N, C-alpha and C positions, 0 to 999 in steps of 0.2 A: 832623181836619182835613187831617193831611196825606194820608190815604185817599184822602177828596174830590181834594184834587188831582192825585195820584197818577192817580188815574181819568182827570181831565181831561187830563193829560199823554199818556196812553194812546189816550184818543179821537184827540189833534192826530197821533198816531205811525200809527194805522190810518188816519187823514183824508189824509197825506200817502199812503199807500198806494196809496190809491184814486186820490190826484191823477197819480201818477208814471205813471199808463196814459194820462192823457188831455192834461195840462196841461206844452203843447211853444211855449209863447208868452211873451214877456214882458212889460213893463208895456203899457198903452194910450197909443197918445199923450196928451203933455200932461200925466201924471198924475205929481202931486207924491209925493215920497220920503214912505213912509208913511201916505199919503192913505185905503190901506184897510182899514190895521191895526184900528181901533177897530171896523168890520164884520166883522173874523173873530171874531166870540163865540163862535163853538165852540171855537176853538183859543186855549187861553190860553198867555200870553207867558213862557217857560218860563225859571227860573234852575240853572243845575248848575254847584257847584263840585266840582272834584276836589283829591286833597291837599290840604286845607285845613288841615289837624291842630286841627280844632277851634273853627277860626274861624268858620266857616259850620257851617248845620245839615247834617246827614247828608242828600242829596239825590242822589249819583250811586255806584252802585258800578262800582269799577275792577275790572273781570276780565281784564285783557290780560295778567296771570300766567301765565293760560292759555290764550293766544296769539300761536304765534312772529310774532316781528316779521316776518318776510317771510310771513306767513301759511301756510305751509306746511302740511301733513297737515289740511286748514280742517275735514274731517269729525271727527276727533277731537278739535280744539279746539272747533267747536262742541257733539257730545257734551259734551265736560267743561263748559261752561257751562249747557248744557240741564240736566245735572245739578247744578248749584250751583242754579238758580231752583227744581229740584223740591224740593231741601233746605230753600230759604227761600220755601215756596209762598206768595204773597200778596204778597212784596216790593213795595213802593211805588214805587219809583224805578225812572231807566232803569240800564243796564248800559254801560257802556266798556265797549269790544273791543280798541280800537288805534288804530294812526297809518297812515295811508296816506298813502303820498307821491305826487304827480300825475306826476313824472317817470318814475316806475316804470310806475305804473297805465297811464301813454301808450303805453310801449312795450315791455312786459313782457306776452304773452297769457297766461304761466301764472300770475305774480302779480296779474293781473287775476280770472282764472277763481276763482282760490283764497281772493281776497275776497266773490265773489261767492257761494261754495259755501259760505262762513263765514255770511255773512248771512243767506241764503234756504233755510239747514237751521234756523237759532236761529229765522228768521221764521217758518217752516212747524210746528215743534215748538209754539213757547211764544205769539206775538203778542205777546213782552215788548217794549219800548221799549229799543232798542239806541242808541249812539252810538260814530262813527269819529271820529279828530281826522281833517282833513282840510288837508294842507299844499302848499304852492307851493314851497316853498324852506326851506334849512336853512343850517348853518355849511359846509358845503362844495356847497351845489347854489344856482344863481342861481332868481329865481323863473322858474317853470314853466306857465303858468295851463294847463289841461287841452284839449286840441284837440279841433274838434268833430268827429274822426273817433271818437271815445268816448262824443260825446253821449247814445248810446242808452241805451250799457251802463250813465251813470253816472245818467241817468234811470230804469232799471231798479232799480240800488243802492238811490237814495234813495226807491223807494218799498217799501223794506224794513227801513230805518235814517233815523237823522239824522246828517249830517255836521257836521262842527265846523270850520267855516272859520277857519282860523288867520290873525290879522292881522298877528301879531309889533306892533300898536302899541306903541310906547314911549315913555322916558321925556324922548326927544329931540322927540317929536312937539309938534307945535298942534292946536286945535281942528278947521282946513281940513285937514290929512294925517290925521288920525285916521279923519274920514267919507271922505275917500277912499278910503283902505285897507277901509271898509267897504263902500264903496257899489259898489268893484269885483267881492266877490264875487255881489254881486245883479245888477249890470251883467253880467258874464260868462256866471257859472252857471246864472242865471233868465233874464236877456235873450238870451242868446246860445245858450245851450244846453239851455233850457227845463227846467232843475231846478226843481220847484216849493218856492216858497219856504217852505212848511211843513217843509223836510226839512233848513232851512240852519237852521244857530244859530251866533251870530258867538262865537271863541273870543279869548282876552286870556292870556297866560302872565304872571303876576302875578310872576315871581321877580324877587329884585334881583339886579341884573347889573354890571359895570362899564362904563362907556362904550365899551369896543370893541365889545360885542353888538350883535346886530342884535334882541332883543327885551327885554322887563324894563324893570326901573328905570333902567338904563344910567348909573347915580350922579346921576339926577336925580329922586327917591323923591317929593319934593313935586310936581314939575310931574306925577309918571306916576300918581300916586292922582289927579290930575283927569282924565288920559288915558284911564284906566278907564273914569269915569264917562262919556266924551263918549262911547266905544265904546260903552257899555251904552243910550244914549240914540240914537245914531246908531243903532244895531240895533233898536230900538224902531221907530223913525221912518220906517226903510229896509224894514219888514214883515217882518224876518227873525222865525222860530220863538221863539227864545230867546238866550240868554247864558251861557258858559261859560268857565268860570276853571280855571286851572291855578296850585296853588301851589308844586309844584317841591319836591322832596325836600331840594335842596340839598347842595351837598359835592362837584359836580362841576362840572368847566370854570370852574370860579368863579365857579359861581352861588350864592347865598343864596334858601334861601325865602322865601316873602312876607311881606313884613313887616303887622304887627296892624294897623298904619295905614290899611295898603291895602285890607284888609276890612273897617275903618270906615267910610273913605268910601264904600267900593264899597255898605255896607247903609244907609247914607244919601242917596245916589244911588237904590238901590232904590225905598224906602218913597217919595220925594219923586215916584218916576215912578210908583207904584202911585196914589200920590196923584192926581196929575193927569189920571189915565185911568180915573177909577171906575165905567165901562162896562165896563171888560176885564179878563177872568179872568187871573191871575196863578199861577203854581205854582213851587213851590221852597222858597220859606219859611213 
């Protein structure tokens, strides 16, 4: 069953590569969020759990240790990832490569070129599905949506990998704010920049964090468990390709790895989503 699901995920990734050459428009006027979702029968809705510490099935390989944080020496890093895939022939899950910061991608031509070289080299040699974390902000940088100047470059990149859109939905959010955070990535990156939805996945960092943080539970674990479910549903309803989580290793900057309860609630929400859409293919569990 896992192999079948993996082949479906691979088909979705290859499909996104084709779409990246031609999909340059947003949603049709008057289209309701998620209206097209069940029609995408050729592309499963994918779940990817990273650093779950056994709380979720293995459905993603983290190869970021092979890739420098600044994507320097991208050909060497690509060769390392390609060698790993050769050593694990038939590996049925996507491979996570690292984190792209929009504010650097926007302003640093070398960084941008290195990201593209890494992804293109791996894609050309293996056509194995890969993932890139894609964030607009962090603790030291205010939100920075990618400018339209580099829309074509991003569409090219998205033709060869999937972008994990970091929402930073957190324990202080309500249902409306979660939906707004998810919709932002559709409205800007697909609607304005023309990136195909088949190359965009929604991400939520599941870390337990203090209230002063900008992501994770922020001291409100019970509400955060609901937030994760709302983000999952919003990702599906808005037509994203899937849903990614990061459980965090903990121990840095006051974070603690994700709670068991968070994964329990996520599994329940995932099962409910699958049950509610019997005609849609789902992958990752």
